[in-house]
gemmi code that builds the backbone of each chain (N, CA, C; Angstrom):
import gemmi

chains = {
    "A": [
        ("MET", (60.627, 82.474, 98.545), (61.564, 83.033, 97.945), (60.615, 83.633, 96.693)),
        ("GLU", (61.084, 85.062, 96.260), (60.283, 85.630, 95.329), (60.549, 84.971, 93.867)),
        ("ALA", (59.512, 85.080, 92.952), (59.600, 84.467, 91.862), (60.565, 84.681, 90.953)),
        ("ALA", (61.058, 85.988, 91.037), (62.284, 86.426, 90.116), (63.402, 85.823, 90.661)),
        ("SER", (63.605, 85.630, 91.982), (64.798, 84.615, 92.571), (64.868, 83.251, 92.207)),
        ("GLU", (63.462, 82.879, 92.332), (63.138, 81.341, 92.107), (63.835, 81.074, 90.708)),
        ("LEU", (63.260, 82.057, 89.688), (63.704, 81.776, 88.264), (65.109, 81.715, 87.991)),
        ("GLU", (65.990, 82.646, 88.830), (67.187, 82.724, 88.816), (67.874, 81.455, 89.186)),
        ("VAL", (67.471, 81.132, 90.298), (67.894, 79.758, 91.033), (67.674, 78.771, 90.054)),
        ("SER", (66.575, 78.371, 89.523), (66.288, 77.442, 88.449), (67.187, 77.611, 87.272)),
        ("ARG", (67.428, 78.618, 86.736), (68.468, 78.877, 85.704), (69.627, 78.444, 86.110)),
        ("ALA", (70.147, 78.852, 87.427), (71.367, 78.370, 87.677), (71.557, 76.876, 87.820)),
        ("ILE", (70.764, 76.318, 88.392), (70.832, 74.875, 88.544), (70.754, 74.174, 86.884)),
        ("LEU", (69.728, 74.688, 86.005), (69.748, 74.146, 84.773), (71.230, 74.222, 84.162)),
        ("SER", (71.865, 75.448, 84.343), (73.100, 75.795, 83.828), (74.084, 74.808, 84.247)),
        ("ILE", (74.204, 74.602, 85.536), (75.223, 73.666, 86.271), (75.018, 72.224, 85.809)),
        ("GLN", (73.785, 71.786, 85.597), (73.379, 70.437, 85.080), (73.965, 70.253, 83.747)),
        ("GLU", (73.700, 71.381, 82.689), (74.215, 71.310, 81.452), (75.730, 71.000, 81.391)),
        ("ARG", (76.278, 71.909, 82.318), (77.821, 72.020, 82.451), (78.297, 70.771, 82.666)),
        ("HIS", (77.549, 69.844, 83.575), (78.131, 68.644, 83.972), (77.707, 67.448, 83.492)),
        ("GLY", (76.600, 67.670, 82.185), (76.152, 66.641, 81.511), (75.000, 65.866, 82.151)),
        ("GLU", (74.335, 66.736, 82.933), (73.312, 65.828, 83.792), (71.971, 66.393, 83.566)),
        ("VAL", (70.973, 65.516, 83.393), (69.638, 65.845, 83.128), (68.652, 65.167, 84.157)),
        ("TRP", (67.560, 65.626, 84.226), (66.600, 65.101, 85.450), (65.334, 64.465, 84.579)),
        ("SER", (64.921, 63.351, 85.120), (63.785, 62.788, 84.444), (62.968, 62.322, 85.529)),
        ("PRO", (61.604, 62.549, 85.447), (60.636, 62.096, 86.594), (60.256, 60.811, 86.179)),
        ("THR", (60.492, 60.134, 85.235), (60.000, 58.672, 84.944), (61.301, 57.730, 84.690)),
        ("PRO", (61.273, 56.542, 85.110), (62.391, 55.653, 85.010), (62.908, 55.491, 83.471)),
        ("VAL", (64.209, 55.176, 83.317), (64.849, 54.937, 82.214), (64.644, 53.419, 82.035)),
        ("VAL", (64.300, 53.010, 80.693), (64.172, 51.358, 80.464), (65.453, 50.911, 79.894)),
        ("GLY", (65.873, 49.899, 80.449), (66.869, 49.041, 79.832), (66.808, 47.548, 79.834)),
        ("PHE", (67.550, 46.862, 79.180), (67.576, 45.218, 79.385), (68.648, 44.766, 79.970)),
        ("ARG", (68.170, 43.406, 80.715), (69.149, 42.883, 81.683), (69.018, 41.410, 81.178)),
        ("ALA", (70.042, 40.557, 81.838), (70.128, 39.044, 81.738), (70.394, 38.639, 83.106)),
        ("TRP", (69.962, 37.583, 83.641), (70.232, 36.659, 84.597), (70.213, 35.245, 84.595)),
        ("SER", (70.942, 34.573, 85.334), (70.907, 33.150, 85.283), (69.889, 32.593, 86.200)),
        ("VAL", (69.215, 31.915, 85.847), (68.047, 31.243, 86.665), (68.619, 30.409, 87.746)),
        ("ASP", (68.332, 30.579, 89.009), (68.851, 29.897, 90.148), (67.643, 29.075, 90.743)),
        ("VAL", (67.799, 28.242, 91.574), (66.928, 27.737, 92.600), (66.082, 28.691, 93.345)),
        ("ASP", (66.638, 29.544, 94.152), (66.117, 30.737, 94.909), (66.488, 31.905, 94.449)),
        ("GLY", (66.453, 32.182, 93.145), (66.565, 33.808, 92.857), (67.161, 33.750, 91.312)),
        ("LEU", (67.411, 35.012, 90.973), (68.162, 35.194, 89.589), (69.417, 35.761, 90.082)),
        ("ARG", (70.545, 35.230, 89.207), (71.657, 35.483, 89.613), (72.525, 36.629, 88.485)),
        ("GLY", (72.757, 37.617, 88.924), (73.487, 38.684, 88.115), (74.871, 38.448, 87.924)),
        ("VAL", (75.669, 39.198, 87.195), (76.964, 38.922, 86.988), (77.727, 38.932, 88.352)),
        ("ARG", (77.340, 39.784, 89.326), (78.012, 39.987, 90.349), (76.926, 39.451, 91.642)),
        ("ALA", (75.750, 39.526, 91.496), (75.091, 39.500, 92.865), (73.750, 38.702, 92.648)),
        ("MET", (73.088, 38.082, 93.520), (71.900, 37.543, 93.520), (70.804, 38.303, 93.726)),
        ("TRP", (69.730, 38.442, 92.913), (68.549, 39.357, 93.142), (67.584, 38.339, 93.809)),
        ("THR", (67.151, 38.673, 94.821), (66.084, 37.955, 95.543), (64.766, 38.722, 95.506)),
        ("SER", (64.928, 39.817, 95.008), (63.641, 40.799, 94.873), (63.523, 41.580, 93.742)),
        ("PRO", (62.547, 41.989, 93.195), (62.602, 42.702, 91.945), (63.376, 44.037, 91.929)),
        ("THR", (63.486, 44.416, 93.162), (64.494, 46.054, 92.973), (65.695, 45.768, 93.615)),
        ("PHE", (67.000, 46.175, 92.935), (68.165, 46.028, 93.399), (68.692, 47.214, 93.456)),
        ("ALA", (69.567, 47.503, 94.380), (70.374, 48.564, 94.404), (71.899, 48.542, 94.256)),
        ("ALA", (72.464, 49.441, 93.506), (73.822, 49.329, 93.460), (74.681, 49.676, 94.575)),
        ("THR", (75.933, 48.901, 94.655), (76.916, 49.259, 95.669), (78.367, 49.495, 95.115)),
        ("CYS", (79.136, 50.071, 95.660), (80.531, 50.179, 94.850), (81.686, 49.421, 95.876)),
        ("GLU", (82.495, 48.812, 95.217), (83.242, 47.940, 96.057), (84.779, 48.661, 96.182)),
        ("ARG", (84.891, 49.833, 95.799), (86.160, 50.474, 95.658), (86.715, 50.727, 97.019)),
        ("PRO", (88.057, 50.404, 97.211), (88.501, 50.270, 98.763), (88.775, 51.612, 99.286)),
        ("PHE", (88.741, 52.928, 98.542), (88.886, 54.039, 99.033), (88.022, 55.229, 98.780)),
        ("GLY", (87.828, 56.347, 99.436), (87.145, 57.411, 99.120), (85.660, 57.266, 99.413)),
        ("SER", (84.797, 58.309, 99.281), (83.568, 58.161, 99.639), (82.958, 57.276, 98.618)),
        ("ASN", (81.811, 56.874, 99.420), (80.910, 55.769, 98.711), (79.553, 56.047, 99.181)),
        ("THR", (78.927, 57.132, 98.865), (77.567, 57.339, 99.502), (76.497, 56.784, 98.284)),
        ("ASP", (75.259, 56.679, 98.880), (74.233, 56.328, 97.808), (74.270, 57.221, 96.566)),
        ("ARG", (74.320, 58.496, 96.827), (74.124, 59.514, 95.920), (75.180, 59.494, 94.523)),
        ("GLU", (76.345, 58.786, 94.982), (77.465, 58.944, 94.079), (77.625, 57.840, 93.278)),
        ("VAL", (76.801, 56.714, 93.722), (76.950, 55.467, 92.765), (75.855, 55.445, 91.919)),
        ("PRO", (76.189, 55.306, 90.739), (77.288, 54.683, 90.151), (78.336, 55.917, 89.854)),
        ("HIS", (79.541, 55.484, 90.037), (80.597, 56.623, 90.091), (80.698, 57.160, 88.485)),
        ("THR", (81.283, 58.379, 88.335), (81.375, 58.688, 86.951), (82.966, 59.479, 87.056)),
        ("ASP", (83.560, 59.278, 88.153), (84.933, 60.288, 88.261), (86.138, 59.164, 87.835)),
        ("GLY", (85.822, 57.872, 87.459), (86.805, 57.057, 86.851), (87.679, 56.607, 88.190)),
        ("THR", (87.165, 56.533, 89.501), (87.946, 56.037, 90.656), (87.540, 54.566, 91.055)),
        ("CYS", (86.443, 54.003, 90.205), (86.415, 52.719, 90.519), (86.201, 51.888, 89.230)),
        ("GLY", (86.531, 50.494, 89.322), (86.611, 49.524, 88.198), (88.045, 49.510, 87.820)),
        ("PRO", (88.386, 48.989, 86.433), (87.208, 48.801, 85.461), (86.620, 47.422, 85.965)),
        ("PRO", (85.441, 46.902, 85.332), (84.466, 47.920, 85.043), (83.926, 48.820, 86.134)),
        ("PRO", (83.520, 50.070, 85.798), (82.817, 50.999, 86.769), (81.764, 50.502, 87.442)),
        ("CYS", (81.333, 50.708, 88.601), (80.233, 50.281, 89.176), (78.801, 50.444, 88.885)),
        ("GLY", (77.731, 50.086, 89.193), (76.360, 50.334, 88.818), (75.882, 49.090, 88.317)),
        ("ILE", (74.396, 49.089, 88.248), (73.768, 47.849, 87.740), (73.625, 48.327, 86.087)),
        ("TYR", (74.244, 47.371, 85.309), (74.372, 47.329, 83.799), (73.029, 46.916, 83.246)),
        ("ALA", (72.727, 47.759, 82.024), (71.529, 47.423, 81.360), (71.784, 47.965, 79.870)),
        ("THR", (71.326, 47.299, 78.821), (71.599, 47.752, 77.530), (70.360, 48.481, 76.968)),
        ("HIS", (70.615, 49.305, 76.055), (69.584, 49.974, 75.193), (68.648, 49.071, 74.657)),
        ("GLU", (69.177, 48.170, 73.954), (68.518, 47.209, 73.142), (68.706, 45.782, 73.565)),
        ("ILE", (67.639, 44.821, 73.373), (67.842, 43.415, 73.788), (68.868, 42.743, 72.535)),
        ("GLU", (68.910, 43.309, 71.487), (69.849, 42.705, 70.484), (71.316, 43.050, 71.015)),
        ("THR", (71.667, 44.059, 71.660), (72.963, 44.300, 72.077), (73.362, 43.256, 73.362)),
        ("LEU", (72.285, 43.045, 74.206), (72.548, 42.106, 75.304), (72.740, 40.888, 74.768)),
        ("LEU", (71.941, 40.296, 73.843), (71.988, 38.889, 73.251), (73.230, 38.657, 72.278)),
        ("ALA", (73.782, 39.744, 71.726), (75.026, 39.887, 70.943), (76.223, 39.761, 71.860)),
        ("SER", (76.233, 40.305, 73.040), (77.328, 40.282, 74.054), (78.087, 38.902, 74.432)),
        ("GLY", (77.265, 37.838, 74.070), (77.915, 36.456, 74.555), (77.774, 36.473, 75.804)),
        ("LEU", (76.777, 37.025, 76.819), (76.763, 37.229, 78.342), (75.916, 35.862, 78.294)),
        ("THR", (74.861, 35.616, 77.493), (73.729, 34.706, 77.510), (74.102, 33.499, 77.190)),
        ("ASP", (75.027, 33.441, 76.300), (75.286, 32.052, 75.312), (75.527, 30.834, 76.213)),
        ("ASN", (76.171, 30.787, 77.343), (76.577, 29.600, 78.071), (75.675, 29.431, 79.232)),
        ("LEU", (74.586, 30.148, 79.270), (73.799, 29.836, 80.671), (72.677, 28.906, 80.281)),
        ("PRO", (72.706, 27.738, 80.980), (71.799, 26.751, 80.812), (70.364, 27.169, 80.941)),
        ("ASP", (70.081, 28.092, 82.061), (68.923, 28.549, 82.480), (68.969, 29.872, 82.541)),
        ("LEU", (68.164, 30.526, 81.714), (68.403, 32.042, 81.566), (67.056, 33.006, 81.605)),
        ("ALA", (67.169, 34.213, 82.034), (66.055, 35.001, 81.979), (66.557, 36.375, 81.471)),
        ("VAL", (65.882, 37.016, 80.612), (66.185, 38.373, 80.113), (64.852, 39.161, 80.422)),
        ("GLY", (64.907, 40.415, 80.458), (63.842, 41.284, 80.856), (64.183, 42.712, 80.850)),
        ("THR", (63.045, 43.567, 81.105), (63.428, 44.950, 81.121), (63.416, 45.414, 82.550)),
        ("VAL", (64.148, 46.555, 82.915), (64.427, 46.929, 84.116), (64.028, 48.586, 83.862)),
        ("ALA", (63.585, 48.854, 84.951), (63.260, 50.362, 85.244), (64.263, 50.944, 85.980)),
        ("LEU", (65.009, 51.788, 85.515), (66.251, 52.383, 86.241), (65.830, 53.901, 86.808)),
        ("SER", (66.380, 53.793, 88.057), (66.022, 55.174, 88.757), (67.275, 55.440, 89.645)),
        ("GLY", (67.130, 56.887, 90.383), (68.139, 57.273, 91.149), (69.275, 57.834, 89.975)),
        ("LYS", (70.591, 57.667, 90.258), (71.467, 58.355, 89.184), (71.536, 57.221, 88.123)),
        ("VAL", (71.368, 57.559, 86.991), (71.541, 56.563, 85.745), (72.681, 57.273, 84.851)),
        ("VAL", (73.670, 56.528, 84.707), (74.596, 56.944, 83.836), (74.303, 56.289, 82.365)),
        ("GLU", (74.243, 57.174, 81.390), (74.082, 56.660, 80.069), (75.321, 56.525, 79.546)),
        ("HIS", (75.335, 55.345, 78.653), (76.537, 55.093, 77.710), (75.978, 55.045, 76.518)),
        ("GLU", (77.096, 54.610, 75.628), (76.603, 54.562, 74.058), (75.643, 53.481, 73.707)),
        ("HIS", (75.834, 52.432, 74.372), (74.945, 51.217, 74.232), (74.050, 50.686, 75.410)),
        ("GLY", (74.166, 51.405, 76.466), (73.457, 51.046, 77.666), (73.417, 52.058, 78.794)),
        ("PHE", (73.271, 51.355, 79.985), (73.210, 52.383, 81.219), (73.934, 51.704, 82.286)),
        ("ARG", (74.375, 52.514, 83.377), (74.792, 51.893, 84.794), (73.847, 52.838, 85.655)),
        ("ALA", (73.151, 52.013, 86.463), (72.178, 52.695, 87.483), (72.321, 52.303, 88.874)),
        ("GLN", (71.920, 53.171, 89.502), (71.891, 53.107, 91.064), (70.765, 52.073, 91.533)),
        ("ILE", (69.664, 52.266, 90.894), (68.505, 51.148, 91.418), (67.813, 50.708, 90.046)),
        ("ALA", (67.552, 49.363, 90.237), (67.042, 48.848, 88.937), (65.773, 47.934, 89.443)),
        ("THR", (64.588, 47.966, 88.986), (63.547, 47.188, 89.247), (62.947, 46.566, 87.932)),
        ("ILE", (62.831, 45.093, 88.171), (62.344, 44.382, 87.006), (60.852, 44.611, 86.574)),
        ("SER", (60.639, 45.181, 85.436), (59.480, 45.440, 85.033), (58.743, 44.404, 84.052)),
        ("SER", (59.405, 43.627, 83.552), (58.895, 42.376, 82.746), (60.052, 41.445, 82.704)),
        ("ILE", (59.675, 40.148, 82.498), (60.708, 39.171, 82.543), (60.353, 37.755, 81.580)),
        ("LEU", (61.504, 37.299, 80.910), (60.885, 36.185, 80.020), (62.190, 35.138, 80.598)),
        ("ALA", (61.458, 34.340, 81.156), (62.581, 33.255, 81.863), (62.563, 31.923, 81.265)),
        ("PHE", (63.741, 31.184, 81.106), (63.755, 29.883, 80.404), (64.241, 28.873, 81.629)),
        ("CYS", (63.766, 27.849, 81.631), (64.495, 26.610, 82.333), (63.933, 25.459, 81.778)),
        ("SER", (64.881, 24.466, 81.646), (65.032, 23.225, 80.916), (64.283, 23.573, 79.576)),
        ("ASP", (63.160, 23.118, 79.352), (62.639, 23.148, 77.874), (61.219, 24.103, 78.165)),
        ("ARG", (61.240, 24.872, 79.041), (60.091, 25.751, 79.177), (60.269, 27.436, 79.248)),
        ("ALA", (59.435, 28.022, 78.920), (59.486, 29.617, 78.976), (58.289, 30.129, 79.581)),
        ("TYR", (58.623, 31.268, 80.443), (57.727, 31.845, 81.114), (57.795, 33.403, 80.949)),
        ("PHE", (56.743, 34.092, 80.800), (56.849, 35.513, 80.562), (55.961, 36.096, 81.626)),
        ("THR", (56.250, 37.176, 82.087), (55.192, 37.904, 83.157), (55.768, 39.391, 83.208)),
        ("ALA", (54.619, 40.332, 83.191), (54.944, 41.750, 83.226), (54.065, 42.103, 84.784)),
        ("ASP", (53.455, 41.189, 85.252), (52.837, 41.433, 86.436), (53.924, 41.818, 87.667)),
        ("PRO", (53.625, 42.972, 88.515), (54.796, 42.912, 89.698), (54.586, 41.818, 90.595)),
        ("GLY", (53.326, 41.439, 90.836), (53.220, 40.318, 91.887), (53.925, 39.000, 91.446)),
        ("ALA", (53.485, 38.697, 90.002), (54.109, 37.459, 89.418), (55.560, 37.528, 89.501)),
        ("ILE", (56.230, 38.728, 88.989), (57.512, 38.875, 89.069), (58.206, 38.649, 90.404)),
        ("ALA", (57.451, 39.037, 91.286), (58.106, 38.718, 92.679), (58.149, 37.226, 93.108)),
        ("GLU", (56.935, 36.594, 92.651), (56.924, 35.252, 92.875), (57.998, 34.299, 92.276)),
        ("LEU", (58.147, 34.615, 90.708), (59.011, 34.152, 90.062), (60.512, 34.351, 90.783)),
        ("ILE", (60.809, 35.419, 91.175), (62.211, 35.560, 91.895), (62.410, 34.732, 93.029)),
        ("ALA", (61.246, 34.623, 93.774), (61.357, 33.926, 95.073), (61.755, 32.194, 94.695)),
        ("ALA", (61.141, 31.831, 93.584), (61.316, 30.366, 93.199), (61.344, 30.098, 91.593)),
        ("PRO", (62.239, 30.605, 91.035), (62.148, 30.756, 89.539), (61.993, 29.354, 89.035)),
        ("ARG", (62.751, 28.409, 89.282), (62.747, 26.939, 88.595), (61.248, 26.379, 88.768)),
        ("ALA", (60.893, 26.599, 89.987), (59.531, 25.956, 90.295), (58.349, 26.579, 89.638)),
        ("ILE", (58.432, 28.239, 89.508), (57.337, 28.770, 88.753), (57.471, 28.568, 87.389)),
        ("ILE", (58.780, 28.590, 86.865), (58.667, 28.233, 85.146), (58.369, 26.751, 84.997)),
        ("GLY", (58.575, 25.775, 85.762), (58.158, 24.494, 85.704), (56.826, 24.405, 85.763)),
        ("ARG", (56.112, 25.144, 86.494), (54.607, 25.160, 86.717), (53.930, 25.977, 85.768)),
        ("LEU", (54.225, 27.141, 85.493), (53.583, 28.042, 84.813), (54.165, 28.319, 83.152)),
        ("GLY", (55.183, 27.895, 82.987), (55.849, 28.120, 81.619), (55.181, 27.216, 80.609)),
        ("VAL", (55.539, 27.687, 79.372), (55.024, 26.870, 78.125), (56.154, 26.078, 77.526)),
        ("PRO", (56.016, 25.077, 76.876), (57.278, 24.269, 76.145), (57.754, 25.150, 75.144)),
        ("LEU", (59.230, 25.068, 75.047), (60.030, 25.955, 74.110), (59.612, 25.239, 72.740)),
        ("ASP", (59.243, 26.042, 71.846), (59.156, 25.716, 70.325), (60.164, 26.299, 69.358)),
        ("LYS", (61.115, 27.179, 69.752), (62.107, 27.639, 69.056), (63.390, 28.094, 69.937)),
        ("ASP", (64.505, 28.741, 69.285), (65.701, 29.141, 69.937), (65.103, 30.146, 71.143)),
        ("ARG", (65.732, 30.126, 72.105), (65.703, 31.092, 73.245), (65.745, 32.713, 72.750)),
        ("LYS", (66.808, 33.044, 72.045), (67.126, 34.138, 71.417), (66.101, 34.604, 70.664)),
        ("ASP", (65.529, 33.740, 69.739), (64.380, 34.142, 68.807), (63.284, 34.597, 69.556)),
        ("ILE", (62.975, 33.734, 70.707), (61.822, 33.970, 71.497), (61.759, 35.388, 72.095)),
        ("ALA", (63.180, 35.825, 72.628), (63.316, 37.233, 73.232), (63.236, 38.245, 72.177)),
        ("ILE", (63.842, 38.132, 71.054), (63.711, 39.165, 70.124), (62.259, 39.320, 69.704)),
        ("GLU", (61.446, 38.207, 69.579), (60.116, 38.380, 69.319), (59.312, 39.119, 70.325)),
        ("ARG", (59.650, 38.908, 71.548), (59.203, 39.772, 72.608), (59.585, 40.979, 72.893)),
        ("TYR", (60.834, 41.113, 72.768), (61.644, 42.591, 73.151), (62.169, 43.230, 71.969)),
        ("GLY", (62.008, 42.718, 70.785), (62.849, 43.291, 69.785), (62.464, 44.821, 69.229)),
        ("ARG", (63.472, 45.400, 68.396), (63.245, 46.781, 68.255), (61.931, 47.051, 67.765)),
        ("ARG", (61.286, 46.370, 67.109), (59.867, 46.803, 66.384), (58.699, 46.304, 67.018)),
        ("HIS", (59.085, 45.787, 68.213), (57.751, 45.128, 69.047), (57.095, 46.038, 69.946)),
        ("PRO", (55.850, 46.222, 69.653), (54.999, 47.415, 70.462), (55.411, 47.351, 71.877)),
        ("TRP", (55.569, 46.228, 72.435), (55.930, 45.972, 73.708), (57.069, 46.849, 74.336)),
        ("THR", (58.017, 47.115, 73.694), (59.084, 47.956, 73.949), (59.091, 49.426, 73.156)),
        ("SER", (58.368, 49.355, 72.207), (58.673, 50.762, 71.390), (57.941, 51.639, 72.136)),
        ("GLU", (56.794, 51.393, 73.017), (56.206, 52.319, 73.747), (57.017, 52.757, 75.036)),
        ("SER", (57.725, 51.964, 75.489), (58.469, 52.448, 76.689), (59.835, 52.762, 76.485)),
        ("ARG", (60.350, 53.141, 75.221), (61.752, 53.440, 75.089), (62.075, 54.819, 75.706)),
        ("SER", (63.258, 54.931, 76.143), (63.826, 56.178, 76.699), (64.220, 57.034, 75.692)),
        ("GLU", (64.605, 56.760, 74.589), (65.006, 57.597, 73.632), (64.255, 57.384, 72.103)),
    ],
    "B": [
        ("MET", (80.361, 43.346, 80.487), (79.648, 43.917, 79.172), (80.042, 45.095, 78.566)),
        ("ASP", (80.478, 45.335, 77.444), (80.950, 46.619, 77.188), (79.657, 47.500, 76.637)),
        ("ILE", (79.491, 48.650, 77.363), (78.551, 49.341, 76.905), (78.675, 50.700, 76.373)),
        ("GLY", (79.965, 50.816, 75.964), (80.615, 51.765, 75.162), (80.877, 53.188, 76.108)),
        ("LYS", (81.190, 54.174, 75.505), (81.633, 55.473, 76.129), (80.416, 56.219, 76.897)),
        ("GLN", (80.834, 56.679, 77.909), (79.848, 57.265, 78.978), (79.559, 58.433, 78.116)),
        ("LYS", (78.115, 58.722, 78.279), (77.722, 59.978, 77.761), (77.131, 61.110, 78.604)),
        ("ARG", (76.225, 60.646, 79.334), (75.622, 61.828, 80.339), (75.058, 61.100, 81.612)),
        ("VAL", (74.622, 61.923, 82.526), (74.092, 61.295, 83.808), (72.700, 62.005, 83.922)),
        ("ILE", (71.631, 60.919, 84.125), (70.100, 61.109, 84.163), (69.938, 61.068, 85.706)),
        ("ILE", (69.273, 61.876, 86.242), (68.981, 61.900, 87.618), (67.406, 61.502, 87.462)),
        ("VAL", (67.076, 60.251, 87.895), (65.614, 59.829, 87.720), (64.966, 60.006, 89.322)),
        ("GLU", (64.068, 60.972, 89.331), (63.509, 61.205, 90.732), (62.189, 61.780, 90.527)),
        ("PRO", (61.254, 61.422, 91.228), (59.761, 62.066, 91.119), (59.918, 63.527, 91.228)),
        ("GLU", (59.049, 64.244, 90.871), (58.860, 65.745, 90.752), (58.909, 66.134, 92.341)),
        ("PRO", (59.909, 66.899, 92.843), (59.866, 67.344, 94.256), (58.550, 67.963, 94.615)),
        ("VAL", (57.831, 67.443, 95.823), (56.652, 68.073, 96.187), (56.936, 69.143, 97.338)),
        ("ASP", (56.851, 70.505, 96.781), (57.004, 71.380, 97.745), (55.778, 72.290, 97.892)),
        ("VAL", (54.906, 71.934, 97.275), (53.427, 72.662, 97.180), (52.818, 71.997, 98.342)),
        ("PRO", (51.896, 72.637, 99.184), (51.400, 71.954, 100.178), (50.174, 71.357, 99.578)),
        ("ALA", (49.722, 70.099, 99.959), (48.634, 69.419, 99.345), (47.308, 70.039, 99.469)),
        ("ARG", (46.449, 70.261, 98.411), (45.179, 70.897, 98.606), (44.202, 70.174, 99.489)),
        ("SER", (43.475, 70.596, 100.364), (42.378, 69.818, 101.144), (41.541, 69.304, 100.039)),
        ("PRO", (40.778, 68.079, 100.283), (39.549, 67.712, 99.190), (38.488, 68.631, 99.396)),
        ("GLN", (38.000, 69.070, 98.176), (36.778, 69.937, 98.240), (35.505, 69.168, 98.662)),
        ("PRO", (34.880, 70.063, 99.594), (33.621, 69.230, 100.313), (32.581, 68.861, 99.139)),
        ("GLU", (31.978, 67.680, 99.243), (30.833, 67.564, 97.887), (29.574, 68.661, 98.319)),
        ("PRO", (29.254, 69.042, 97.067), (28.020, 70.130, 97.188), (26.899, 69.342, 97.903)),
        ("ALA", (26.353, 70.284, 98.932), (25.069, 69.739, 99.394), (24.051, 69.619, 98.411)),
        ("PRO", (23.214, 68.548, 98.730), (21.928, 68.506, 97.749), (20.880, 69.596, 97.915)),
        ("PRO", (20.393, 69.950, 96.683), (19.434, 71.192, 96.913), (18.376, 71.161, 98.072)),
        ("ARG", (18.402, 72.028, 98.793), (17.217, 72.020, 99.760), (15.897, 72.447, 99.122)),
        ("ARG", (14.921, 71.780, 99.753), (13.502, 72.012, 99.126), (12.804, 72.996, 100.054)),
        ("SER", (12.125, 73.930, 99.606), (11.473, 74.634, 100.569), (10.288, 74.028, 101.292)),
        ("GLY", (9.614, 74.339, 102.399), (8.869, 73.511, 103.136), (7.529, 73.032, 102.292)),
        ("GLY", (6.719, 74.004, 101.915), (5.483, 73.219, 101.305), (5.525, 73.309, 99.724)),
        ("ASP", (6.740, 73.641, 99.024), (6.507, 73.790, 97.730), (7.291, 72.560, 97.206)),
        ("SER", (6.513, 71.599, 96.713), (6.912, 70.279, 96.225), (7.789, 70.438, 94.887)),
        ("ARG", (7.464, 71.753, 94.262), (8.475, 71.764, 92.936), (9.807, 72.188, 93.262)),
        ("GLY", (9.980, 72.812, 94.438), (11.348, 73.204, 94.926), (11.871, 74.306, 94.037)),
        ("SER", (13.320, 74.501, 94.425), (13.960, 75.619, 93.530), (15.281, 75.359, 93.730)),
        ("THR", (16.144, 75.245, 92.783), (17.453, 75.073, 92.527), (18.419, 76.265, 92.426)),
        ("LEU", (17.495, 77.286, 92.782), (18.285, 78.926, 92.436), (18.864, 79.111, 93.692)),
        ("GLY", (18.617, 78.558, 94.726), (19.288, 78.772, 95.987), (19.040, 79.946, 96.851)),
        ("ASN", (18.134, 80.808, 96.695), (17.502, 81.460, 97.503), (16.240, 80.954, 97.908)),
        ("HIS", (16.397, 80.312, 99.135), (14.966, 79.877, 99.316), (13.874, 80.803, 100.369)),
        ("HIS", (14.754, 82.045, 100.588), (13.930, 82.972, 101.534), (12.708, 83.712, 100.447)),
        ("GLN", (12.932, 83.478, 99.188), (11.952, 84.050, 98.527), (10.727, 83.222, 98.123)),
        ("PRO", (9.709, 83.750, 98.029), (8.595, 83.066, 97.774), (8.783, 82.360, 96.292)),
        ("ALA", (8.271, 81.222, 96.229), (8.074, 80.601, 94.837), (7.390, 81.459, 93.990)),
        ("LEU", (7.681, 81.720, 92.800), (6.875, 82.575, 92.015), (5.928, 81.627, 91.123)),
        ("GLY", (4.829, 82.184, 90.872), (3.828, 81.600, 90.070), (3.030, 80.648, 90.932)),
    ],
}
model = gemmi.Model(1)
for chain_id, residues in chains.items():
    chain = gemmi.Chain(chain_id)
    for i, (resn, *xyz) in enumerate(residues, 1):
        res = gemmi.Residue()
        res.name, res.seqid = resn, gemmi.SeqId(i, " ")
        for name, pos in zip(("N", "CA", "C"), xyz):
            atom = gemmi.Atom()
            atom.name, atom.element = name, gemmi.Element(name[0])
            atom.pos, atom.b_iso = gemmi.Position(*pos), 0.0
            res.add_atom(atom)
        chain.add_residue(res)
    model.add_chain(chain)
structure = gemmi.Structure()
structure.add_model(model)
structure.setup_entities()
């Protein structure tokens, strides 16, 4: 294709993307999630995570459901609509009440990829990979951002936290805010906006 | 969990690779030394007699 035609095609694609409210990013979007700590994995709201990467599916009973379309933005599924949910800020996640009644809890950052739908306070994603995790079990806390250690933790969360965790010395929410709060350098460098 | 109103769609994909990968550059050969001249020459033309 000649340079002039390439430019025209590129401009046309950009124009279509802008019209449909769609932008492209080469790097994952970072969000926050919570799980319940189980014996053999981390339990999300709907499904068990048995590896650091999870791909969304849609349970709507009709219509097309290809990987490229999930999470849907056409209002044909839900409520709530499909996708892996994550929040912009840890504070939003902790204030949602989702984590209040979980006896054993994990919170962490997820790298969102594929199709990511941005909302006012969070995201719905096609693919999410845990990039760091802070897990609590009984009276111990364990944090890691090492991919190998994250995979080990997910395989046997309770055993790993029991073996490698440190005793809790304050409230779980306070520890999570200290680790992931808005002003902490750990998250300020990886903000998506 | 309420994450508010939908704003936009972000497609996260690595940059498409449509440019053929460049073959690795061969490492430069070490400078050849001319037969009897232990001082050698790194100027590249070993057919010229060493001056001086």
